[in-house]
Every structure is written in C-alpha cells, then in structure tokens.
C-alpha positions as CSV (number, residue, x, y, z in Angstrom):
1,M,27.5,-80.7,103.0
2,P,27.9,-84.3,101.8
3,F,24.9,-86.3,100.7
4,K,23.7,-89.0,103.1
5,P,21.1,-91.6,101.9
6,A,18.1,-92.3,104.0
7,E,18.6,-95.1,106.6
8,N,16.6,-98.3,105.8
9,P,15.6,-100.8,108.4
10,K,17.8,-103.9,108.7
11,C,16.5,-107.4,108.4
12,P,17.0,-109.3,111.8
13,K,17.8,-112.5,109.9
14,C,20.6,-111.3,107.5
15,G,21.4,-107.8,108.7
16,K,20.9,-106.2,105.3
17,S,18.6,-103.3,104.4
18,V,15.0,-104.0,103.7
19,Y,13.2,-102.0,101.0
20,A,9.5,-101.4,100.8
21,A,9.0,-103.6,97.7
22,E,10.2,-106.7,99.5
23,E,9.5,-106.2,103.2
24,K,7.4,-108.6,105.4
25,V,6.5,-107.3,108.9
26,A,6.3,-109.5,112.0
27,G,6.6,-108.5,115.7
28,G,7.5,-104.9,114.8
29,Y,10.5,-106.1,112.7
30,K,10.8,-105.9,108.9
31,Y,12.2,-109.0,107.0
32,H,13.1,-109.8,103.4
33,K,10.6,-112.2,101.7
34,S,13.4,-114.7,101.3
35,C,14.3,-114.5,105.1
36,F,10.6,-114.7,106.2
37,K,10.9,-118.4,107.2
38,C,11.0,-120.6,110.3
39,G,14.3,-120.5,112.2
40,M,14.1,-124.3,112.9
41,C,12.6,-126.1,110.0
42,N,13.1,-123.3,107.3
43,K,9.4,-123.5,106.3
44,M,8.2,-120.4,104.4
45,L,5.8,-118.4,106.5
46,D,3.0,-116.0,106.0
47,S,0.8,-113.8,108.3
48,T,-1.4,-116.8,109.2
49,N,1.2,-119.2,110.7
50,V,4.1,-116.9,111.8
51,T,5.1,-116.7,115.4
52,E,7.8,-114.3,116.6
53,H,10.0,-114.7,119.6
54,E,12.8,-112.3,120.4
55,A,13.2,-111.2,116.7
56,E,13.3,-114.8,115.6
57,L,10.6,-116.3,113.4
58,Y,9.0,-119.8,113.9
59,C,6.1,-121.7,112.6
60,K,3.5,-122.6,115.1
61,N,4.6,-126.2,115.5
62,C,8.3,-125.3,116.1
63,H,7.4,-122.5,118.4
64,G,5.3,-124.9,120.5
65,R,8.1,-127.5,120.5
66,K,10.7,-124.9,121.7
67,Y,8.7,-122.6,124.0
68,G,5.4,-124.3,124.6
69,P,4.3,-126.4,127.6
70,K,5.7,-130.0,127.8
71,G,4.5,-133.1,129.6
72,Y,1.5,-135.4,129.6
73,G,-1.3,-134.2,127.5
74,F,0.7,-131.7,125.4
75,G,1.6,-134.0,122.6
76,G,0.0,-134.5,119.2
77,G,-3.2,-135.8,120.8
78,A,-4.8,-136.1,124.2
79,G,-3.0,-138.6,126.4
80,C,0.3,-138.3,124.6
81,L,3.6,-137.4,126.3
82,S,5.5,-134.6,124.4
83,M,9.0,-133.7,125.5
84,D,10.1,-132.6,122.0
85,D,12.1,-129.4,122.2
86,G,13.3,-129.3,118.5
87,A,16.8,-130.6,119.2
88,Q,16.8,-132.3,115.8
89,F,16.9,-128.9,114.1
90,K,19.5,-127.1,116.3
91,N,22.2,-128.0,118.8
92,G,19.8,-126.7,121.5
93,D,22.5,-124.9,123.5
94,D,20.2,-122.0,124.1
95,V,17.4,-124.1,125.6
96,V,17.4,-124.3,129.3
97,R,16.2,-127.6,130.7
98,S,15.1,-127.7,134.3
99,R,12.9,-130.0,136.3
100,A,12.1,-127.3,138.8
101,P,8.5,-126.2,139.0
102,L,7.6,-122.9,137.4
103,L,7.4,-120.1,139.9
104,P,4.6,-117.6,139.6
105,K,5.4,-114.1,138.6
106,A,5.4,-111.4,141.3
107,I,1.9,-110.0,141.7
108,A,1.1,-106.6,143.1
109,K,-0.6,-107.1,146.5
110,A,-4.0,-105.5,146.9
111,P,-5.3,-103.9,150.1
112,E,-6.9,-106.3,152.6
113,G,-10.3,-107.6,151.4
114,E,-10.0,-106.1,147.9
115,G,-7.8,-108.5,146.0
116,C,-8.0,-112.2,145.1
117,P,-9.1,-114.3,148.2
118,R,-6.6,-117.0,147.2
119,C,-3.4,-115.0,146.6
120,G,-4.2,-111.5,147.7
121,G,-3.1,-109.8,144.5
122,Y,-4.9,-107.2,142.4
123,V,-7.5,-108.7,140.0
124,Y,-8.0,-107.0,136.7
125,A,-11.2,-107.2,134.6
126,A,-9.6,-109.3,131.8
127,E,-8.8,-112.2,134.2
128,Q,-11.4,-112.0,137.0
129,M,-13.7,-114.9,137.9
130,L,-16.5,-114.2,140.3
131,A,-17.8,-116.3,143.2
132,R,-20.0,-115.1,146.0
133,G,-19.3,-111.5,144.9
134,R,-15.6,-111.9,145.2
135,A,-13.1,-111.7,142.3
136,F,-10.5,-114.5,141.7
137,H,-7.7,-114.7,139.2
138,K,-8.4,-117.3,136.5
139,T,-5.3,-119.2,137.7
140,C,-6.5,-119.1,141.4
141,F,-10.1,-120.1,140.5
142,K,-9.6,-123.8,141.4
143,C,-10.8,-126.3,144.1
144,A,-9.2,-125.7,147.5
145,D,-8.8,-129.5,148.0
146,C,-7.9,-131.1,144.6
147,N,-6.8,-128.0,142.7
148,K,-9.1,-128.8,139.8
149,G,-9.8,-125.8,137.6
150,L,-13.3,-124.5,138.1
151,D,-15.9,-122.5,136.1
152,S,-19.4,-121.2,136.8
153,Y,-21.0,-124.7,136.3
154,N,-19.0,-126.8,138.7
155,V,-18.0,-124.3,141.4
156,A,-19.4,-124.8,144.9
157,E,-18.9,-122.2,147.6
158,G,-18.3,-123.6,151.0
159,P,-19.3,-122.2,154.4
160,D,-15.6,-121.5,155.1
161,K,-15.7,-118.8,152.3
162,D,-13.5,-120.9,150.0
163,I,-14.4,-122.6,146.6
164,Y,-14.6,-126.3,145.8
165,C,-15.5,-128.6,143.0
166,K,-18.8,-130.4,143.6
167,V,-17.2,-133.7,144.5
168,C,-14.9,-132.2,147.2
169,Y,-17.8,-130.1,148.4
170,G,-20.0,-133.2,148.9
171,K,-17.2,-135.0,150.7
172,R,-16.5,-132.1,153.1
173,F,-19.9,-130.6,153.7
174,G,-22.5,-132.9,152.1
175,P,-24.7,-135.5,153.9
176,K,-23.1,-138.8,154.8
177,G,-24.5,-142.3,155.2
178,Y,-26.3,-145.0,153.2
179,G,-27.3,-143.7,149.7
180,Y,-25.0,-140.6,149.6
181,G,-22.0,-142.3,147.9
182,Q,-21.0,-142.1,144.3
183,G,-23.9,-144.4,143.3
184,G,-27.3,-145.4,144.7
185,G,-27.1,-148.0,147.4
186,T,-23.5,-147.2,148.5
187,L,-22.4,-146.1,152.0
188,Q,-20.7,-142.6,152.0
189,S,-18.9,-142.1,155.3
190,D,-16.0,-140.0,154.0
191,C,-14.8,-138.1,157.1
192,F,-12.6,-135.8,155.0
193,A,-10.6,-133.5,157.3
194,V,-13.1,-134.2,160.1
195,S,-12.2,-137.5,161.9
196,D,-11.6,-141.1,161.4
197,Q,-15.1,-142.3,162.4
198,A,-18.3,-142.1,160.5
199,P,-20.8,-139.6,161.8
200,K,-23.5,-140.9,164.0
201,T,-27.1,-140.8,162.9
202,T,-29.2,-138.4,164.9
203,V,-32.7,-139.9,165.9
204,I,-35.2,-137.1,166.5
205,D,-37.7,-137.8,169.2
206,T,-40.9,-136.0,168.2
207,T,-42.6,-136.9,171.5
208,A,-40.1,-135.0,173.6
209,I,-42.2,-131.9,173.6
210,K,-45.8,-132.8,174.4
211,A,-48.7,-130.7,173.0
212,K,-52.0,-130.0,174.5
213,P,-54.7,-132.6,173.9
214,G,-56.1,-132.3,170.3
215,E,-53.4,-129.8,169.2
216,G,-50.4,-131.9,168.5
217,C,-49.5,-134.7,166.0
218,P,-52.3,-137.3,165.9
219,R,-49.8,-140.1,165.7
220,C,-47.3,-139.2,168.5
221,G,-49.0,-136.3,170.4
222,G,-45.9,-134.1,170.1
223,V,-45.8,-130.4,169.2
224,V,-45.6,-129.8,165.4
225,F,-43.5,-126.9,164.3
226,A,-43.8,-125.1,160.9
227,A,-40.6,-126.5,159.4
228,E,-41.8,-130.2,159.8
229,E,-45.6,-129.7,159.4
230,V,-47.7,-131.8,157.0
231,L,-51.4,-131.2,156.8
232,A,-54.1,-133.8,156.4
233,K,-57.8,-133.0,156.9
234,G,-56.8,-129.8,158.7
235,R,-54.7,-131.5,161.3
236,P,-50.9,-131.1,161.5
237,W,-48.6,-134.1,161.4
238,H,-44.8,-134.5,161.8
239,R,-43.1,-135.3,158.5
240,K,-41.7,-138.3,160.3
241,C,-45.1,-139.5,161.5
242,F,-46.9,-138.9,158.2
243,K,-46.9,-142.5,157.0
244,C,-49.5,-145.3,156.5
245,K,-50.9,-146.8,159.7
246,D,-50.8,-150.4,158.4
247,C,-47.7,-150.7,156.2
248,T,-45.8,-147.6,157.5
249,K,-45.2,-146.4,153.9
250,T,-44.1,-142.7,153.8
251,L,-46.9,-140.6,152.4
252,D,-47.4,-137.3,150.7
253,S,-50.3,-135.2,149.5
254,I,-50.8,-137.4,146.4
255,N,-51.0,-140.9,147.9
256,A,-52.4,-140.1,151.4
257,C,-56.0,-141.2,152.1
258,D,-57.9,-140.1,155.2
259,G,-59.7,-143.0,156.8
260,P,-63.0,-142.8,158.7
261,D,-61.0,-143.6,161.9
262,R,-59.2,-140.2,161.6
263,D,-55.9,-141.9,160.6
264,V,-54.0,-141.8,157.3
265,Y,-53.4,-144.7,154.9
266,C,-51.8,-145.4,151.6
267,K,-54.2,-146.0,148.7
268,T,-53.6,-149.8,148.8
269,C,-54.2,-150.2,152.5
270,Y,-57.2,-147.8,152.4
271,G,-58.8,-149.9,149.6
272,K,-58.2,-153.1,151.6
273,K,-59.6,-151.8,154.8
274,W,-62.4,-149.4,153.7
275,G,-62.9,-150.0,150.0
276,P,-65.6,-152.2,148.5
277,H,-65.1,-156.0,148.8
278,G,-66.3,-158.7,146.5
279,Y,-66.0,-160.0,143.0
280,G,-64.1,-157.5,140.7
281,F,-62.6,-155.2,143.4
282,A,-59.2,-156.9,143.8
283,C,-56.0,-156.2,141.9
284,G,-57.6,-157.1,138.6
285,S,-61.1,-157.7,137.2
286,G,-62.5,-161.1,138.0
287,F,-60.9,-161.5,141.4
288,L,-62.6,-161.8,144.8
289,Q,-61.3,-159.2,147.2
290,T,-62.0,-160.1,150.8
291,D,-58.5,-159.6,152.3
292,G,-58.9,-162.3,154.9
293,L,-62.3,-161.1,156.1
294,T,-65.2,-163.4,156.7
295,E,-68.7,-162.6,155.2
296,D,-69.9,-161.7,158.7
297,E,-67.1,-159.2,159.3
298,I,-67.6,-157.6,155.9
299,S,-71.3,-157.2,156.5
300,A,-70.8,-155.9,160.0
301,S,-68.2,-153.3,158.9
302,R,-70.2,-151.9,156.0
303,P,-73.5,-150.1,156.1
304,F,-76.6,-152.0,155.2
305,Y,-78.4,-151.0,152.0
306,N,-82.0,-152.0,151.3
307,P,-82.5,-152.2,147.5
308,D,-86.3,-152.2,147.9
309,T,-87.6,-149.5,145.7
310,T,-91.2,-149.8,147.0
311,S,-90.3,-148.9,150.6
312,I,-91.2,-145.2,149.9
313,K,-94.5,-145.0,148.0
314,A,-95.2,-142.1,145.7
315,P,-98.5,-140.4,145.1
316,P,-100.6,-142.0,142.3
317,G,-99.3,-141.1,138.9
318,Q,-96.0,-139.6,140.1
319,G,-93.8,-142.7,141.0
320,C,-92.2,-145.4,139.0
321,P,-94.7,-147.0,136.6
322,R,-93.3,-150.5,137.3
323,C,-93.2,-150.6,141.2
324,G,-95.0,-147.4,142.2
325,G,-92.1,-146.2,144.5
326,M,-90.7,-142.7,144.8
327,V,-88.0,-142.0,142.2
328,F,-85.2,-139.7,143.2
329,A,-82.9,-137.8,140.9
330,A,-79.8,-140.0,141.4
331,E,-81.6,-143.1,140.1
332,Q,-84.2,-141.8,137.6
333,Q,-84.5,-143.0,134.0
334,L,-86.9,-141.2,131.7
335,A,-89.2,-142.8,129.1
336,K,-92.2,-141.1,127.4
337,G,-92.3,-138.4,130.2
338,T,-92.4,-141.0,133.0
339,M,-89.6,-141.6,135.6
340,W,-88.4,-145.1,136.3
341,H,-85.9,-146.6,138.8
342,K,-82.7,-147.8,137.2
343,K,-83.5,-151.2,138.8
344,C,-87.0,-151.2,137.2
345,F,-85.9,-149.9,133.8
346,N,-85.8,-153.2,132.0
347,C,-87.8,-155.1,129.3
348,A,-91.3,-156.1,130.5
349,E,-90.9,-159.5,128.6
350,C,-87.3,-160.6,128.8
351,H,-86.2,-158.3,131.7
352,R,-83.1,-157.2,129.8
353,P,-81.6,-154.0,131.3
354,L,-82.3,-151.0,129.0
355,D,-81.0,-147.6,128.4
356,S,-82.1,-144.6,126.3
357,V,-80.9,-146.3,123.1
358,L,-82.4,-149.7,123.5
359,A,-85.7,-148.8,125.2
360,C,-88.9,-148.8,123.1
361,D,-92.2,-147.4,124.5
362,G,-95.1,-149.8,123.8
363,P,-98.7,-148.9,123.4
364,D,-99.4,-150.7,126.7
365,K,-97.5,-148.0,128.6
366,E,-94.6,-150.4,129.2
367,I,-91.1,-150.5,128.0
368,H,-89.6,-153.2,125.9
369,C,-86.3,-154.1,124.2
370,R,-86.3,-153.8,120.4
371,A,-86.6,-157.6,119.8
372,C,-89.6,-158.0,122.1
373,Y,-91.2,-154.8,120.8
374,G,-91.0,-156.2,117.3
375,K,-92.5,-159.5,118.3
376,L,-95.4,-157.8,120.1
377,F,-96.2,-154.8,118.0
378,G,-94.1,-154.9,114.8
379,P,-95.3,-156.1,111.4
380,K,-95.6,-159.9,110.8
381,G,-95.2,-162.1,107.8
382,F,-92.6,-163.1,105.3
383,G,-89.5,-161.0,105.6
384,F,-90.1,-159.3,109.0
385,G,-88.0,-161.7,111.1
386,H,-84.3,-161.4,112.0
387,A,-83.7,-162.9,108.5
388,P,-86.1,-163.5,105.5
389,T,-88.1,-165.9,107.7
390,L,-91.8,-166.0,108.5
391,V,-92.6,-164.6,112.0
392,C,-96.1,-165.3,113.4
393,A,-96.2,-164.7,117.2
394,D,-99.9,-165.4,117.7
395,G,-100.1,-168.7,115.7
396,T,-101.9,-167.4,112.6
397,A,-100.2,-165.8,109.7
398,P,-101.9,-162.6,108.4
399,A,-102.8,-162.0,104.8
400,V,-100.2,-160.4,102.6
401,H,-100.8,-156.6,102.6
402,D,-100.5,-154.6,99.4
403,P,-99.0,-151.3,100.4
404,R,-100.3,-149.5,97.3
405,P,-103.4,-147.4,97.8
406,N,-106.7,-148.9,96.7
407,S,-109.2,-146.5,98.2
408,G,-109.8,-142.8,98.4
409,R,-110.3,-140.1,95.8
410,K,-108.5,-140.3,92.5
411,A,-106.4,-137.4,91.3
412,A,-107.2,-135.4,88.2
413,P,-106.0,-137.0,84.9
414,G,-102.3,-136.4,84.4
415,Q,-101.7,-135.0,88.0
416,G,-101.6,-138.2,90.2
417,C,-99.4,-141.2,90.4
418,R,-98.7,-142.8,86.9
419,R,-99.1,-146.3,88.5
420,C,-102.2,-146.1,90.7
421,G,-103.8,-142.7,89.8
422,Y,-104.2,-141.5,93.4
423,A,-102.9,-138.1,94.6
424,V,-99.2,-137.9,95.5
425,Y,-98.1,-135.7,98.4
426,A,-94.7,-134.0,98.7
427,A,-93.5,-136.3,101.5
428,E,-93.8,-139.4,99.4
429,Q,-93.3,-138.3,95.8
430,M,-90.7,-139.7,93.4
431,I,-90.1,-137.9,90.1
432,S,-89.3,-139.4,86.7
433,K,-89.2,-138.1,83.1
434,N,-92.9,-138.9,82.5
435,G,-94.5,-137.7,85.8
436,I,-94.7,-138.2,89.6
437,W,-95.0,-141.4,91.5
438,H,-95.7,-142.7,95.0
439,R,-92.6,-144.0,96.7
440,R,-94.2,-147.5,97.0
441,C,-95.3,-147.4,93.4
442,F,-91.8,-146.4,92.1
443,S,-90.9,-149.9,91.0
444,C,-90.1,-151.7,87.7
445,A,-93.3,-152.5,85.6
446,D,-92.0,-156.0,84.8
447,C,-90.1,-157.4,87.8
448,S,-91.5,-155.0,90.5
449,R,-88.0,-154.2,91.7
450,S,-87.8,-151.0,93.7
451,L,-86.1,-148.2,91.8
452,D,-84.2,-145.0,92.6
453,S,-82.6,-142.3,90.5
454,T,-79.5,-144.4,89.7
455,I,-81.2,-147.4,88.1
456,L,-84.3,-145.7,86.7
457,N,-85.1,-146.1,83.0
458,D,-88.1,-144.3,81.5
459,G,-89.7,-146.4,78.8
460,P,-91.3,-145.1,75.6
461,N,-94.7,-146.4,76.8
462,G,-94.6,-143.9,79.8
463,D,-93.8,-146.6,82.4
464,I,-90.5,-147.1,84.3
465,Y,-88.2,-150.1,84.3
466,C,-85.0,-151.3,85.8
467,R,-82.0,-151.6,83.5
468,G,-82.4,-155.3,82.8
469,C,-86.0,-155.1,81.9
470,Y,-85.5,-152.0,79.9
471,G,-82.9,-153.7,77.8
472,R,-85.0,-156.8,77.2
473,N,-88.0,-154.7,76.1
474,F,-86.5,-151.8,74.2
475,G,-82.8,-152.5,73.8
476,P,-81.1,-153.7,70.6
477,K,-81.3,-157.4,69.8
478,G,-79.2,-159.8,67.8
479,V,-75.7,-161.3,68.0
480,G,-73.6,-159.6,70.7
481,F,-76.5,-158.0,72.6
482,G,-77.4,-160.8,74.9
483,M,-76.1,-161.6,78.4
484,G,-72.6,-162.0,77.0
485,A,-70.7,-161.1,73.8
486,G,-71.3,-163.6,70.9
487,T,-74.8,-164.6,72.0
488,L,-78.0,-164.2,70.1
489,T,-80.8,-162.3,71.9
490,M,-84.3,-162.3,70.2
491,A,-86.3,-161.8,73.4
C-alpha cells in the first residue's frame, strides 16, 4: 500500500498548506503568518484588530468601510457623512450599491399575545426590553410617533398600550394650556392626532351640589368630597376655595392663618387685619403699621388692656413691694425672695428697667441699678468713682481709711502677719519665703505696691519688695547696673 502523507489545512489567501509552526487562526481558518494581513490595505494583523468576512481578513477600519453602516453620523466623528466603501483599494466590483432601504429579516411569529407587541415575533432573552410586563425586541423598542430609540429612563407607557418618548407622550396625553409648553410661560395647545382646535378649559362649579348648613365648604357652601378636601380648623374646604379672603392668594397648610371671623387668610393679610399695629410692626423695624386705619378704628377693633398693676391688691407682705398689687406668674420678677411686677422692676432712683444681672438689692429693701447703688451705699473717696476721681455724694469727704488691722489680739511671735503682727486666717493669707501675710499687708515695704507671686522678692531683712525696690536696695551697683546700660548707679 503506497504511503500517503497527512493532509494539512490550506491557507485561504494563497491556497498552500499551513504547518503548525507558522499558522495563524481567524474565523475557523488557518493562515500563514505572511498571509495574515488586511485584504484591502495589506496591514499586518493580529488577534486584537483582525476581522474576518467570508474567509477574507480585514482590519477594523477597512471592514467598517466595506461592510459597516454608511450615512450621516457614521464617519470619523459625530456629525460627519461617511460614504467611503474602500474603492481606492480595489475595483469594488463585488460591492453592491443600492439606495433601497434595508428590509428586516424574517422573524418567526409568536402566538397571539406572547410575542413582541410591535412586530408579533418571538422575543429571546438576549434581546428583550420590558415595558408594562411585556417584552419588546431592542429594535422595536422605540417611540410609536417619532421612532426614537428608547430605554428604561425615557420610556413612557401610554393608555393605548403602546410606548412613547416623554415628549410625544406629553403632546398626546399630557395637560395642555398656558404653562405646559416647552418652557414656563408658553402656551401648549398641541392637538396631536386629536383635532385642530385647542381644548376648552373646564370650569368646575363647586356650588352645584349644595351641602347641609354647617357641613359644606365655608366659602361656597357646596359639598366637599375627599379628593378635593383641605382642612382648616377642623372644617373642610374645596381646594379651589382654599385661598386668602382679602388677596385671593392660594393657600396651603404652611401659609394659611385662621382668622377670628372663621375665615382663612395669608400671613400678610392676617397681620394687616388682626396683627398688632403701631411703631415697629410694619415691614421693617422703625415703621408705623396702621394699614389705612384711624386711631379710633384700631382702638375699637382691639381689646382694651389696663396696665394698672394696683387694680388687684394683694394681702400685706405678699404683693409687689413697689405698688402692693397682686403679682401673677406671667409677669413676676424675683429679687431677694420678693416678687415684683415687670413694670415695677426698675431702679428706685433713676427708674432704669432692670433684670437679674443689673439689679442690686439695697439695705432699704429697694432695688437699684449698679451706678445708683454705688452712689448710695458704696465706698466713697479718691478712686471709688467711675475713674480715679473723688466721689462724695453727701457733700463731705470721709477720712481716708487704712485697711490694715489696728485693733484686736496680737498673734504669738513668729505666727502672725510679718507686717502688722495680727493673726492671719486661711481666707486672707498670702505666703512668702519668710512667713505668712495678710492680703492687704502683702505690699512692697518701700513703695507700698501690691504684690503677687509673680513680682514678689524676699529681702534679706525678712521683708518683701517689688522688683524695682529690691534692685535698688540689694541689687548690684556700678556702671551698667542702672536704668540702662552704661549708666552709673550708686543708689
């Protein structure tokens, strides 16, 4: 039996055998490495840019030119017109040019009610688009009017069981009239597939069905049904009637105000009609709000208030200390356990209104502001005014008082104050290196300047000094140790 070598696959490009060491696979065919190139531009290909069509290889650009879609938008960029079919590379005899529209492929028809609602064919899972529980083909999932491709964001299901884009849905089924056009303030009267005339506005007469007295709408007296009911103070209103009585502004639960005349107002009209009038109650502070009303009309329409706090007398010792009237919880002010009227809670001297911060209880059982309390009961003399001035309210200046103790029992030697010798208690003691001191005695021995722990200097004689006096008494002396460098101090 003669020997027959094994059959090797043939290269579709050159027709010669392809061996394993040089084969390149594309589309189920095996090519030589040298034949693995574009059939139009002869560009060498690889697995990332190869495209096979009927055993012929193309790069992606040439395949798109020859077999891809053509027309407006399919060029190099959006808005370009590409009619390039690669004629510059070949004669193009095998390219069929036709201006006839592409006909859809034959689709297997599905039973009634089970297929695509648009074309009636079977819809498989890989291409289905759902709307209202019904499956469409991706190619059929478009607006019924303008044929715009739809998705889950811009699809609108119409009452005729078809699908539309939002614009066509609004034109066909949306509201029409002033304000419903493409922008605010335009008139939308598109009678798309309806008629040539704009729809008429329907005026609803809410008084057509009268209600029983006290049960209907307070404004028109008609029956109020649940779909149009708006509540205010427990009474139902028509949504159409729920507006301000004066300016007819439409109201809601936020800006509606129930007036004492059992009607509803907006906040502005309520304030004008029933709010406080006078200086400071207008649109801004400092305005006089009377809204065209005379003083007699304002007084007649508002309740009278008597500010006399003595009209209701209290039992002795229980009322206001200033006027003796009864003090109620809404107007009470407390001072030293006594209750005062807000009107009476002012300084007994200058009549300045007071509060819990400014009030000072005097020994005369009255209340004073701080300035009057200081003039009447505070210390007097040089340095006790508002500035280092001399204050003498009664005409005679008192003698200067030395705050250091000068009477009482002396402390044991070495146990009392180093300055005065009297006993030092814990609440007033100041401690230095040499002993304890009264706070009022804790001052410089030379200049009597008050001291604290930051400027204290203990002298070798057992007394205390400020830094300046300590330096003059015990510091170094000579050139450079005076007030400035280079001066001579021999003090």
